[in-house]
C-alpha positions as CSV (number, residue, x, y, z in Angstrom):
1,X,-20.8,9.3,9.2
2,X,-20.8,6.0,11.1
3,X,-17.5,4.1,10.4
4,X,-16.4,0.7,11.5
5,X,-12.7,1.3,10.7
6,X,-10.2,4.2,10.5
7,X,-8.9,2.7,7.3
8,X,-10.0,-0.1,5.0
9,X,-7.2,-1.5,2.8
10,X,-8.7,-3.0,-0.4
11,X,-6.9,-5.3,-2.8
12,X,-3.6,-7.2,-2.7
13,X,-3.3,-9.8,0.0
14,X,-0.6,-12.4,-0.7
15,X,2.7,-14.0,0.4
16,X,6.2,-12.8,-0.6
17,X,8.8,-15.5,-0.8
18,X,12.4,-14.3,-0.4
19,X,15.1,-16.5,-1.8
20,X,18.4,-17.4,-0.2
21,X,21.0,-19.8,-1.6
22,X,22.8,-22.5,0.3
23,X,25.1,-25.4,-0.6
24,X,25.1,-28.6,1.3
25,X,28.9,-28.6,1.8
26,X,29.4,-24.9,1.6
27,X,31.2,-25.2,-1.8
28,X,28.9,-27.0,-4.3
29,X,30.0,-29.0,-7.3
30,X,28.7,-29.5,-10.8
31,X,27.1,-32.7,-9.6
32,X,25.6,-31.2,-6.6
33,X,22.9,-28.5,-7.4
34,X,22.5,-25.4,-5.3
35,X,19.7,-25.9,-2.8
36,X,17.0,-23.2,-2.9
37,X,15.6,-22.0,0.4
38,X,12.7,-19.5,0.8
39,X,11.4,-17.3,3.6
40,X,7.8,-16.4,3.7
41,X,6.7,-12.8,4.5
42,X,3.3,-11.0,4.3
43,X,3.0,-9.2,1.0
44,X,0.8,-7.2,-1.3
45,X,0.4,-3.4,-0.9
46,X,-3.0,-3.6,0.9
47,X,-1.7,-6.1,3.4
48,X,1.5,-4.1,4.0
49,X,-0.3,-0.9,4.7
50,X,-2.9,-2.6,6.9
51,X,-0.3,-4.3,9.1
52,X,1.6,-1.1,9.5
53,X,-1.5,0.9,10.5
54,X,-2.5,-1.8,12.9
55,X,0.9,-1.7,14.6
56,X,0.5,2.0,15.0
57,X,-2.7,1.5,16.9
58,X,-5.3,2.3,14.3
59,X,-8.5,0.3,13.6
60,X,-7.9,-1.2,10.2
61,X,-9.5,-3.8,8.0
62,X,-8.0,-5.8,5.1
63,X,-10.4,-6.5,2.3
64,X,-9.6,-8.9,-0.5
65,X,-9.4,-12.5,-1.6
66,X,-7.2,-15.3,-0.5
67,X,-7.4,-19.0,-1.5
68,X,-9.3,-21.6,0.3
69,X,-6.0,-23.3,1.1
70,X,-3.3,-23.6,3.7
71,X,-1.6,-20.5,2.5
72,X,-4.8,-18.5,2.7
73,X,-5.5,-19.7,6.2
74,X,-2.0,-18.8,7.2
75,X,-2.3,-15.3,5.6
76,X,-5.5,-14.7,7.4
77,X,-4.0,-15.8,10.7
78,X,-0.9,-13.6,10.2
79,X,-3.0,-10.5,9.5
80,X,-5.1,-11.2,12.6
81,X,-2.0,-11.6,14.7
82,X,-0.8,-8.2,13.5
83,X,-4.0,-6.6,14.7
84,X,-5.8,-6.3,11.4
85,X,-9.5,-7.0,11.1
86,X,-10.0,-9.9,8.6
87,X,-13.8,-10.2,8.8
88,X,-13.9,-9.1,5.1
89,X,-11.1,-11.3,3.8
90,X,-12.9,-13.6,1.4
91,X,-11.9,-17.3,0.7
92,X,-12.1,-18.0,-3.0
93,X,-11.7,-21.0,-5.2
94,X,-8.3,-20.0,-6.5
95,X,-4.8,-20.4,-5.1
96,X,-3.5,-17.8,-2.6
97,X,-1.4,-15.3,-4.5
98,X,2.4,-15.5,-4.1
99,X,5.3,-13.5,-5.4
100,X,9.0,-14.5,-5.4
101,X,11.2,-11.6,-4.5
102,X,14.9,-11.1,-5.1
103,X,17.0,-8.0,-4.1
104,X,20.0,-6.5,-5.7
105,X,23.0,-5.3,-3.7
106,X,21.3,-1.9,-3.3
107,X,17.9,-3.2,-2.4
108,X,16.2,-3.0,-5.7
109,X,13.5,-5.6,-5.7
110,X,12.7,-7.9,-8.7
111,X,9.4,-9.8,-8.6
112,X,8.1,-13.0,-10.1
113,X,4.4,-13.1,-9.4
114,X,2.0,-16.0,-9.4
115,X,-1.2,-14.2,-8.7
116,X,-4.4,-16.0,-7.7
117,X,-7.3,-15.3,-5.4
118,X,-6.0,-11.7,-4.8
119,X,-7.0,-10.9,-8.4
120,X,-10.3,-12.9,-8.4
121,X,-12.6,-10.8,-6.0
122,X,-16.0,-10.4,-7.7
123,X,-18.6,-7.8,-7.1
124,X,-20.7,-10.4,-5.4
125,X,-18.1,-10.7,-2.8
126,X,-18.3,-7.0,-1.8
127,X,-20.7,-6.0,0.9
128,X,-21.8,-2.6,2.2
129,X,-20.1,-3.3,5.6
130,X,-16.7,-3.3,3.8
131,X,-17.0,0.3,2.9
132,X,-17.7,1.8,6.3
133,X,-14.3,3.4,6.9
134,X,-13.1,6.9,7.3
135,X,-10.4,6.3,4.7
136,X,-10.4,3.6,2.0
137,X,-7.2,2.8,0.2
138,X,-7.0,1.2,-3.2
139,X,-4.4,0.9,-6.0
140,X,-4.5,0.7,-9.7
141,X,-3.9,-3.0,-9.6
142,X,-7.4,-3.3,-8.3
143,X,-8.7,-2.0,-11.6
144,X,-7.6,-5.0,-13.6
145,X,-10.4,-6.6,-15.5
146,X,-10.7,-9.5,-13.1
147,X,-11.4,-7.2,-10.1
148,X,-12.7,-4.0,-11.5
149,X,-16.3,-4.6,-10.9
150,X,-15.6,-5.4,-7.2
151,X,-13.4,-2.3,-6.9
152,X,-16.1,0.0,-8.4
153,X,-18.7,-1.5,-6.1
154,X,-16.5,-1.0,-3.1
155,X,-15.8,2.6,-4.0
156,X,-19.5,3.3,-4.6
157,X,-20.1,2.1,-1.1
158,X,-17.3,4.3,0.3
159,X,-18.9,7.3,-1.5
160,X,-22.3,6.4,0.0
161,X,-20.8,6.2,3.5
162,X,-19.0,9.5,2.9
163,X,-15.6,8.0,3.4
164,X,-12.4,9.4,1.9
165,X,-10.9,7.5,-1.1
166,X,-7.2,7.3,-1.2
167,X,-5.4,6.0,-4.3
168,X,-1.8,4.7,-4.2
169,X,-1.1,4.4,-7.9
170,X,1.4,1.6,-7.3
171,X,1.5,0.9,-11.1
172,X,2.5,-2.7,-12.0
173,X,2.7,-2.5,-15.8
174,X,3.7,-6.2,-16.1
175,X,0.2,-7.2,-14.9
176,X,-1.5,-5.4,-17.7
177,X,-1.7,-6.8,-21.2
178,X,-2.7,-3.5,-22.7
179,X,-1.0,-0.2,-21.7
180,X,-3.9,2.0,-22.9
181,X,-6.2,0.0,-20.7
182,X,-3.9,0.5,-17.8
183,X,-3.8,4.2,-18.3
184,X,-7.6,4.4,-18.7
185,X,-8.2,2.4,-15.5
186,X,-5.8,4.7,-13.6
187,X,-7.6,7.8,-14.9
188,X,-11.0,6.5,-13.8
189,X,-9.6,5.6,-10.4
190,X,-7.9,8.9,-9.5
191,X,-10.9,10.9,-10.7
192,X,-12.8,9.6,-7.6
193,X,-9.9,10.1,-5.1
194,X,-9.4,12.8,-2.5
195,X,-5.8,11.8,-2.0
196,X,-3.5,10.3,-4.7
197,X,0.0,9.0,-4.0
198,X,2.4,8.6,-7.0
199,X,6.1,7.9,-7.3
200,X,8.2,9.1,-10.1
201,X,8.2,5.6,-11.5
202,X,4.3,5.4,-11.3
203,X,3.9,8.7,-13.1
204,X,6.5,7.8,-15.7
205,X,4.7,4.6,-16.5
206,X,1.4,6.4,-17.0
207,X,2.5,9.6,-18.8
208,X,6.3,9.7,-19.3
209,X,7.7,13.2,-18.7
210,X,4.1,14.6,-18.5
211,X,3.4,13.0,-15.1
212,X,2.5,16.3,-13.3
213,X,0.4,17.3,-16.2
214,X,-1.4,13.9,-16.1
215,X,-2.2,14.5,-12.4
216,X,-3.5,18.0,-13.2
217,X,-5.7,16.7,-16.0
218,X,-7.1,13.7,-14.1
219,X,-6.9,14.4,-10.4
220,X,-7.2,18.2,-10.3
221,X,-9.4,18.2,-7.2
222,X,-7.3,15.7,-5.2
223,X,-4.4,16.3,-2.9
224,X,-1.2,14.8,-4.3
225,X,1.5,12.9,-2.5
226,X,4.6,12.9,-4.7
227,X,7.5,10.5,-3.7
228,X,10.9,11.1,-5.3
229,X,13.1,8.4,-3.8
230,X,16.2,9.9,-2.2
231,X,15.0,13.4,-3.2
232,X,12.2,13.5,-0.7
233,X,8.4,13.8,-1.0
234,X,5.9,16.6,-1.4
235,X,2.2,17.0,-0.6
236,X,0.3,19.4,-3.0
237,X,-3.3,20.5,-2.3
238,X,-5.5,23.1,-0.7
239,X,-2.7,23.7,1.9
240,X,-0.3,24.7,-0.8
241,X,2.8,22.6,-1.0
242,X,4.6,20.8,1.9
243,X,7.9,19.0,1.5
244,X,10.1,16.7,3.6
245,X,13.5,15.1,2.9
246,X,14.0,11.4,2.8
247,X,15.5,9.8,5.9
248,X,18.7,8.2,4.7
249,X,19.4,4.6,5.7
250,X,21.2,1.6,4.3
251,X,18.7,0.0,1.9
252,X,18.2,-3.7,2.1
253,X,14.8,-4.2,0.5
254,X,12.8,-1.4,-1.2
255,X,9.7,-3.4,-1.7
256,X,7.7,-2.1,1.2
257,X,9.0,1.4,1.4
258,X,6.1,3.1,-0.4
259,X,3.5,1.1,1.5
260,X,5.1,2.2,4.8
261,X,5.2,5.8,3.7
262,X,1.5,6.0,2.8
263,X,0.6,4.2,6.1
264,X,2.5,6.9,8.0
265,X,0.7,9.7,6.1
266,X,-2.7,8.1,6.7
267,X,-2.0,7.6,10.4
268,X,-1.3,11.3,11.0
269,X,-4.4,12.3,9.1
270,X,-6.6,9.9,11.1
271,X,-5.2,11.1,14.4
272,X,-5.7,14.7,13.5
273,X,-9.3,14.1,12.3
274,X,-8.4,15.5,8.9
275,X,-11.0,15.1,6.1
276,X,-11.3,16.9,2.8
277,X,-12.6,20.4,3.3
278,X,-11.8,20.4,7.0
279,X,-9.4,23.0,8.6
280,X,-7.0,20.2,9.3
281,X,-6.9,19.1,5.7
282,X,-5.8,22.7,4.8
283,X,-3.0,22.8,7.4
284,X,0.4,22.8,5.8
285,X,2.1,21.9,9.1
286,X,0.0,18.8,9.4
287,X,1.0,17.6,5.9
288,X,4.7,18.3,6.7
289,X,4.4,16.1,9.8
290,X,2.6,13.5,7.8
291,X,5.4,13.4,5.3
292,X,8.0,13.2,8.0
293,X,6.2,10.2,9.7
294,X,5.9,8.6,6.3
295,X,9.6,8.9,5.7
296,X,10.4,7.6,9.1
297,X,8.3,4.4,8.5
298,X,9.7,4.1,5.0
299,X,13.2,4.1,6.3
300,X,12.4,1.4,8.8
301,X,10.8,-0.7,6.1
302,X,13.7,-0.6,3.6
303,X,16.3,-1.3,6.2
304,X,15.1,-4.9,6.6
305,X,14.3,-7.8,4.2
306,X,10.5,-8.1,4.0
307,X,7.9,-5.4,3.5
308,X,6.9,-5.2,7.2
309,X,9.8,-6.9,9.0
310,X,11.4,-3.7,10.0
311,X,8.1,-2.2,11.3
312,X,8.0,-4.1,14.6
313,X,9.1,-1.5,17.3
314,X,7.1,1.7,16.5
315,X,6.9,3.6,19.8
316,X,9.1,6.4,18.4
317,X,6.7,6.8,15.4
318,X,3.5,6.6,17.6
319,X,4.8,9.6,19.6
320,X,4.9,11.7,16.4
321,X,1.5,10.9,15.1
322,X,-0.2,13.8,17.0
323,X,0.9,17.4,17.3
324,X,2.6,18.3,20.6
325,X,0.3,19.7,23.1
326,X,0.5,23.5,23.6
327,X,1.5,24.9,27.0
C-alpha cells in the first residue's frame, strides 16, 4: 500500500470562540452593558485530532471544507503552522464554520454552532489523493445529508487504497433533525470501520442502555475504544480487553479531551506499524500503552481552555509512543 499520510482526518474544520466577560469600569451599571470579548481557537474534531498528531511528529492531513473568506484563510494558515498538511482543505462558497463555547465551573462545555462550509463538502470535492493514508478518521457528523455523499466517496477511496477506517462516533444529536436518520447513518458508518471509538454519551444517544449490544450488532468485526470519563477507558478486540485508568487533573474545558485521546491511540498504532490482522493489532500490551498515551493527552487537553491549547509541549508523550527497546 502506498500512502501519502499516516493519518487523514476527514470532516470538521472550524473555529471555536470562547467567551469572556468584562466591564468597562470593573463594576457595570444598568445603563452600561457588559462588553463581550471572544478568543478564537482551532476547533472541530478533525482539526483537533490533526493538530495533535502533527505535534506528535506524524504525517497528517486535514480534509474538509472552509469558507472562501478571512476566517477560512486564517484556519488554513493555523493548521499549516501546526504542521498539518492542508493541500486537501477545500475553499467553498459558504461561511467558515464557527462555534461559540462556554464552560461551566467543572469544565462542561456548551456549544452554540453556526455551521457553514464544514458541512458543505460535496462528492465532487473529494479526490483519490485524499484517501491515501494508513489510517482515515471520520465521525458520525460527516454522515449528515449535506456531506454524506462526500464521506462515502472518501471511504470508498480509503478501502481501495487498503487504508484503515477509524470512526470516532462523536454524536452531535442537535445537528440532526431526525433521530432515526442519525442512528441509521451511524450504523452504516461503523459497519465499515476497523476501529470505533465511543463514549458513554455517544452510545447512550444511539441506543440508550443497549450501547454495548448496539456495538456488537453493528460493529462486530471492529476493535472498540470505550471511554468512560473518570472511570477510564477500554479497548476490546482480537487482543481481548485492555484497560487503563483516567489521569486525574483539574478540568478547565472538556471540549477537546476525546479528540486528544483518539489522537494518542492512533499515534501509538502508527508508530508500532499496527494494522488490522497484524500481530501488533492483536497485542494487548500495545493497546494498553495506546490507552495510557490517550489518557495522558486527554488530561493535557482538558487542563486548558481551548481544544488544543494544552497540547503544546509534548516531549513526554512522544517518549511513550514506542515500546522501550529491549536489552
